ZAROZA-960640 format. One record per residue (C-alpha): residue in one letter; x, y, z; chain. Coordinates in nm, 3 decimals, decimal comma. Layout:
BEGIN
+------+---------+---------+---------+-----+
: type :    east :   north :      up : mol :
+------+---------+---------+---------+-----+
:    A :       X :       Y :       Z :   A :
...
+------+---------+---------+---------+-----+
//
This chain:
BEGIN
+------+---------+---------+---------+-----+
: type :    east :   north :      up : mol :
+------+---------+---------+---------+-----+
:    M :  11,676 :   0,451 :  -4,497 :   A :
:    R :  11,476 :   0,620 :  -4,226 :   A :
:    K :  11,219 :   0,618 :  -4,494 :   A :
:    H :  11,296 :   0,270 :  -4,477 :   A :
:    L :  11,245 :   0,144 :  -4,168 :   A :
:    F :  10,976 :   0,341 :  -4,079 :   A :
:    Y :  10,766 :   0,211 :  -4,385 :   A :
:    K :  10,899 :  -0,138 :  -4,222 :   A :
:    L :  10,772 :  -0,045 :  -3,913 :   A :
:    F :  10,401 :   0,101 :  -4,033 :   A :
:    T :  10,324 :  -0,198 :  -4,241 :   A :
:    F :  10,443 :  -0,459 :  -3,927 :   A :
:    G :  10,151 :  -0,260 :  -3,726 :   A :
:    K :   9,970 :  -0,218 :  -3,974 :   A :
:    I :   9,942 :  -0,667 :  -4,007 :   A :
:    H :   9,970 :  -0,609 :  -3,590 :   A :
:    F :   9,636 :  -0,463 :  -3,629 :   A :
:    L :   9,462 :  -0,643 :  -3,833 :   A :
:    F :   9,497 :  -0,912 :  -3,587 :   A :
:    F :   9,388 :  -0,740 :  -3,302 :   A :
:    V :   9,138 :  -0,612 :  -3,510 :   A :
:    T :   9,035 :  -0,985 :  -3,654 :   A :
:    G :   9,067 :  -1,115 :  -3,287 :   A :
:    I :   8,832 :  -0,824 :  -3,176 :   A :
:    L :   8,579 :  -0,960 :  -3,434 :   A :
:    L :   8,600 :  -1,336 :  -3,309 :   A :
:    T :   8,592 :  -1,271 :  -2,949 :   A :
:    C :   8,214 :  -1,069 :  -3,043 :   A :
:    A :   8,097 :  -1,339 :  -3,236 :   A :
:    N :   8,205 :  -1,583 :  -3,007 :   A :
:    F :   8,008 :  -1,399 :  -2,744 :   A :
:    L :   7,718 :  -1,375 :  -2,981 :   A :
:    E :   7,739 :  -1,687 :  -3,014 :   A :
:    A :   7,731 :  -1,834 :  -2,684 :   A :
:    Q :   7,468 :  -1,576 :  -2,579 :   A :
:    N :   7,189 :  -1,652 :  -2,862 :   A :
:    V :   7,287 :  -2,036 :  -2,763 :   A :
:    K :   7,215 :  -1,940 :  -2,426 :   A :
:    Q :   6,870 :  -1,701 :  -2,495 :   A :
:    F :   6,778 :  -2,071 :  -2,758 :   A :
:    Q :   6,797 :  -2,323 :  -2,444 :   A :
:    N :   6,650 :  -2,056 :  -2,228 :   A :
:    R :   6,323 :  -2,031 :  -2,440 :   A :
:    L :   6,387 :  -2,452 :  -2,440 :   A :
:    K :   6,348 :  -2,461 :  -2,093 :   A :
:    S :   6,043 :  -2,316 :  -2,121 :   A :
:    F :   5,873 :  -2,582 :  -2,332 :   A :
:    R :   5,770 :  -2,889 :  -2,120 :   A :
:    F :   5,597 :  -3,141 :  -2,288 :   A :
:    G :   5,374 :  -3,417 :  -2,148 :   A :
:    C :   5,125 :  -3,686 :  -2,214 :   A :
:    T :   4,745 :  -3,804 :  -2,068 :   A :
:    A :   4,474 :  -3,989 :  -2,089 :   A :
:    G :   4,131 :  -4,071 :  -1,843 :   A :
:    F :   3,758 :  -4,106 :  -1,960 :   A :
:    N :   3,459 :  -3,858 :  -1,941 :   A :
:    F :   3,084 :  -3,867 :  -1,896 :   A :
:    S :   2,917 :  -3,698 :  -2,237 :   A :
:    D :   2,570 :  -3,566 :  -2,319 :   A :
:    F :   2,405 :  -3,375 :  -2,558 :   A :
:    Y :   2,173 :  -3,061 :  -2,522 :   A :
:    K :   1,866 :  -2,967 :  -2,775 :   A :
:    T :   1,775 :  -2,582 :  -2,788 :   A :
:    S :   1,490 :  -2,738 :  -2,996 :   A :
:    P :   1,222 :  -3,027 :  -2,990 :   A :
:    F :   1,430 :  -3,397 :  -3,011 :   A :
:    N :   1,340 :  -3,512 :  -3,349 :   A :
:    D :   1,533 :  -3,854 :  -3,394 :   A :
:    P :   1,881 :  -3,754 :  -3,340 :   A :
:    F :   2,023 :  -4,110 :  -3,406 :   A :
:    N :   1,823 :  -4,192 :  -3,768 :   A :
:    A :   1,642 :  -4,394 :  -3,482 :   A :
:    V :   1,240 :  -4,372 :  -3,486 :   A :
:    N :   1,119 :  -4,308 :  -3,180 :   A :
:    T :   0,755 :  -4,476 :  -3,161 :   A :
:    S :   0,620 :  -4,262 :  -2,903 :   A :
:    G :   0,595 :  -3,898 :  -3,042 :   A :
:    N :   0,732 :  -3,750 :  -2,729 :   A :
:    D :   1,102 :  -3,593 :  -2,600 :   A :
:    P :   1,270 :  -3,939 :  -2,507 :   A :
:    Y :   1,488 :  -3,914 :  -2,208 :   A :
:    L :   1,862 :  -3,802 :  -2,256 :   A :
:    F :   2,126 :  -3,948 :  -2,024 :   A :
:    V :   2,511 :  -3,945 :  -2,013 :   A :
:    D :   2,753 :  -4,185 :  -2,195 :   A :
:    F :   3,056 :  -4,295 :  -2,118 :   A :
:    G :   3,430 :  -4,247 :  -2,328 :   A :
:    F :   3,792 :  -4,209 :  -2,325 :   A :
:    M :   4,085 :  -3,972 :  -2,459 :   A :
:    A :   4,427 :  -4,013 :  -2,446 :   A :
:    G :   4,669 :  -3,755 :  -2,590 :   A :
:    G :   4,968 :  -3,580 :  -2,605 :   A :
:    L :   5,052 :  -3,191 :  -2,475 :   A :
:    I :   5,329 :  -2,852 :  -2,472 :   A :
:    I :   5,310 :  -2,635 :  -2,176 :   A :
:    F :   5,480 :  -2,305 :  -2,296 :   A :
:    Q :   5,541 :  -2,091 :  -1,975 :   A :
:    M :   5,465 :  -1,753 :  -2,030 :   A :
:    K :   5,557 :  -1,635 :  -1,669 :   A :
:    R :   5,610 :  -1,738 :  -1,340 :   A :
:    R :   5,229 :  -1,849 :  -1,278 :   A :
:    V :   5,089 :  -1,793 :  -1,629 :   A :
:    D :   5,115 :  -2,071 :  -1,919 :   A :
:    V :   4,986 :  -2,211 :  -2,209 :   A :
:    T :   4,918 :  -2,567 :  -2,306 :   A :
:    A :   4,811 :  -2,652 :  -2,697 :   A :
:    E :   4,698 :  -3,008 :  -2,640 :   A :
:    L :   4,627 :  -3,322 :  -2,885 :   A :
:    Q :   4,415 :  -3,581 :  -2,808 :   A :
:    Y :   4,177 :  -3,835 :  -2,944 :   A :
:    S :   3,844 :  -3,876 :  -2,768 :   A :
:    Q :   3,520 :  -4,042 :  -2,771 :   A :
:    K :   3,199 :  -3,813 :  -2,716 :   A :
:    G :   2,812 :  -3,877 :  -2,708 :   A :
:    G :   2,495 :  -3,947 :  -2,527 :   A :
:    S :   2,212 :  -4,173 :  -2,526 :   A :
:    F :   1,860 :  -4,200 :  -2,521 :   A :
:    N :   1,599 :  -4,410 :  -2,386 :   A :
:    D :   1,257 :  -4,414 :  -2,581 :   A :
:    N :   1,019 :  -4,596 :  -2,452 :   A :
:    G :   1,208 :  -4,850 :  -2,296 :   A :
:    F :   1,442 :  -4,914 :  -2,594 :   A :
:    I :   1,736 :  -4,770 :  -2,590 :   A :
:    H :   2,007 :  -4,570 :  -2,871 :   A :
:    R :   2,315 :  -4,445 :  -2,852 :   A :
:    L :   2,556 :  -4,226 :  -3,031 :   A :
:    S :   2,932 :  -4,206 :  -3,011 :   A :
:    L :   3,113 :  -3,914 :  -3,205 :   A :
:    H :   3,489 :  -3,999 :  -3,247 :   A :
:    Y :   3,721 :  -3,695 :  -3,269 :   A :
:    L :   4,051 :  -3,556 :  -3,309 :   A :
:    D :   4,059 :  -3,307 :  -3,095 :   A :
:    F :   4,331 :  -2,945 :  -3,082 :   A :
:    Q :   4,320 :  -2,786 :  -2,768 :   A :
:    I :   4,447 :  -2,388 :  -2,705 :   A :
:    L :   4,425 :  -2,340 :  -2,293 :   A :
:    P :   4,584 :  -2,026 :  -2,160 :   A :
:    G :   4,620 :  -2,121 :  -1,765 :   A :
:    I :   4,708 :  -1,931 :  -1,423 :   A :
:    R :   4,872 :  -2,164 :  -1,111 :   A :
:    F :   4,810 :  -2,105 :  -0,705 :   A :
:    L :   4,895 :  -2,199 :  -0,426 :   A :
:    D :   5,225 :  -2,367 :  -0,595 :   A :
:    R :   5,128 :  -2,705 :  -0,737 :   A :
:    F :   4,710 :  -2,624 :  -0,868 :   A :
:    N :   4,592 :  -2,455 :  -1,167 :   A :
:    V :   4,311 :  -2,331 :  -1,349 :   A :
:    K :   4,276 :  -2,295 :  -1,747 :   A :
:    A :   3,962 :  -2,181 :  -1,999 :   A :
:    G :   3,991 :  -2,202 :  -2,341 :   A :
:    A :   3,894 :  -2,365 :  -2,674 :   A :
:    S :   3,918 :  -2,648 :  -2,904 :   A :
:    G :   3,814 :  -2,730 :  -3,242 :   A :
:    S :   3,704 :  -3,112 :  -3,303 :   A :
:    L :   3,786 :  -3,272 :  -3,595 :   A :
:    L :   3,505 :  -3,589 :  -3,658 :   A :
:    V :   3,652 :  -3,897 :  -3,765 :   A :
:    F :   3,441 :  -4,189 :  -3,662 :   A :
:    V :   3,071 :  -4,224 :  -3,630 :   A :
:    K :   2,897 :  -4,519 :  -3,413 :   A :
:    A :   2,554 :  -4,527 :  -3,412 :   A :
:    M :   2,349 :  -4,816 :  -3,205 :   A :
:    E :   2,019 :  -4,972 :  -3,123 :   A :
:    G :   2,050 :  -5,133 :  -2,816 :   A :
:    R :   2,346 :  -5,336 :  -2,925 :   A :
:    V :   2,293 :  -5,340 :  -3,262 :   A :
:    N :   2,525 :  -5,103 :  -3,477 :   A :
:    V :   2,289 :  -4,939 :  -3,700 :   A :
:    N :   2,482 :  -4,650 :  -3,873 :   A :
:    T :   2,892 :  -4,550 :  -3,915 :   A :
:    D :   2,781 :  -4,221 :  -4,175 :   A :
:    K :   2,962 :  -3,899 :  -4,084 :   A :
:    E :   2,705 :  -3,731 :  -4,297 :   A :
:    P :   2,434 :  -3,657 :  -4,110 :   A :
:    Y :   2,652 :  -3,461 :  -3,851 :   A :
:    S :   2,892 :  -3,199 :  -3,883 :   A :
:    P :   3,271 :  -3,248 :  -3,968 :   A :
:    N :   3,401 :  -3,013 :  -3,726 :   A :
:    I :   3,267 :  -2,842 :  -3,403 :   A :
:    L :   3,403 :  -2,577 :  -3,174 :   A :
:    N :   3,422 :  -2,622 :  -2,773 :   A :
:    G :   3,459 :  -2,387 :  -2,509 :   A :
:    I :   3,679 :  -2,544 :  -2,219 :   A :
:    F :   3,714 :  -2,450 :  -1,861 :   A :
:    S :   3,950 :  -2,719 :  -1,578 :   A :
:    L :   4,113 :  -2,768 :  -1,211 :   A :
:    G :   4,441 :  -2,978 :  -1,178 :   A :
:    Y :   4,664 :  -3,033 :  -0,949 :   A :
:    T :   5,034 :  -3,116 :  -1,043 :   A :
:    D :   5,258 :  -3,297 :  -0,852 :   A :
:    Y :   5,650 :  -3,231 :  -0,758 :   A :
:    S :   5,719 :  -3,536 :  -0,971 :   A :
:    G :   5,590 :  -3,414 :  -1,307 :   A :
:    V :   5,216 :  -3,656 :  -1,220 :   A :
:    F :   4,925 :  -3,421 :  -1,256 :   A :
:    F :   4,539 :  -3,512 :  -1,220 :   A :
:    E :   4,271 :  -3,289 :  -1,381 :   A :
:    G :   3,845 :  -3,214 :  -1,431 :   A :
:    R :   3,743 :  -3,022 :  -1,714 :   A :
:    A :   3,400 :  -2,938 :  -1,830 :   A :
:    E :   3,364 :  -2,851 :  -2,233 :   A :
:    M :   3,054 :  -2,713 :  -2,409 :   A :
:    G :   3,025 :  -2,762 :  -2,756 :   A :
:    F :   2,921 :  -2,434 :  -2,905 :   A :
:    S :   2,845 :  -2,580 :  -3,233 :   A :
:    N :   2,577 :  -2,816 :  -3,392 :   A :
:    I :   2,676 :  -3,165 :  -3,375 :   A :
:    N :   2,361 :  -3,202 :  -3,639 :   A :
:    N :   2,515 :  -3,126 :  -4,049 :   A :
:    T :   2,183 :  -2,910 :  -4,080 :   A :
:    S :   2,175 :  -2,985 :  -4,417 :   A :
:    Y :   2,124 :  -3,331 :  -4,354 :   A :
:    P :   1,768 :  -3,464 :  -4,398 :   A :
:    G :   1,564 :  -3,446 :  -4,023 :   A :
:    K :   1,898 :  -3,263 :  -3,860 :   A :
:    D :   1,773 :  -2,895 :  -3,914 :   A :
:    F :   1,763 :  -2,865 :  -3,568 :   A :
:    F :   2,053 :  -2,761 :  -3,294 :   A :
:    L :   2,222 :  -3,069 :  -3,044 :   A :
:    G :   2,528 :  -2,996 :  -2,872 :   A :
:    S :   2,766 :  -3,175 :  -2,695 :   A :
:    L :   2,816 :  -3,173 :  -2,296 :   A :
:    V :   3,120 :  -3,365 :  -2,168 :   A :
:    W :   3,285 :  -3,376 :  -1,824 :   A :
:    Q :   3,626 :  -3,540 :  -1,825 :   A :
:    L :   3,877 :  -3,660 :  -1,583 :   A :
:    N :   4,243 :  -3,773 :  -1,696 :   A :
:    I :   4,585 :  -3,821 :  -1,528 :   A :
:    G :   4,868 :  -3,721 :  -1,707 :   A :
:    Y :   5,295 :  -3,701 :  -1,684 :   A :
:    I :   5,457 :  -3,350 :  -1,778 :   A :
:    F :   5,835 :  -3,491 :  -1,876 :   A :
+------+---------+---------+---------+-----+
//
């Protein structure tokens, strides 16, 4: 009888013990899940999304004699005068907040770059349209201001070469399909999320496709950009 009673108590105790252990495990699982959700939410707060648009002034620089860069005839036989051209840009961005004053911005934008030259009073223009992917580490100072420096890879999408007002070439083959650029920027972000930014961009890669006839010289891009955007 005592043995039977002891067996019942032991069995009853094991059941309670199993319920107790199960409860502990469920509590731990819920706690860990809550922690993971909280960590995920906190990490998600580190990312901010935005959009930007603006205009730029672009030019070219060369490291060798300027030799018919736009498939146009240089009748003077001398280096023609280079001057800036007007373009635009627009795109989206993601900002990852690493520390209180340090972040990294990734941007995908469509941009127009180019330049012009005057050959004996005759204007030649080259407009190159790119899809840019930019990575810009930045530091914030004085609370609202920021400075960024990074690089971008540009994929050539469209070409438009003009002589005066006449479109003479849309062939992409004479130009490199992708280029690498260095970027420096200074910006201000308002408490509302609106930001203003000025940028300087210098091409490190040759715009010309050197394997194409008449393009066997280095031609780089210089871009000065002013843009406005909004961070959601």
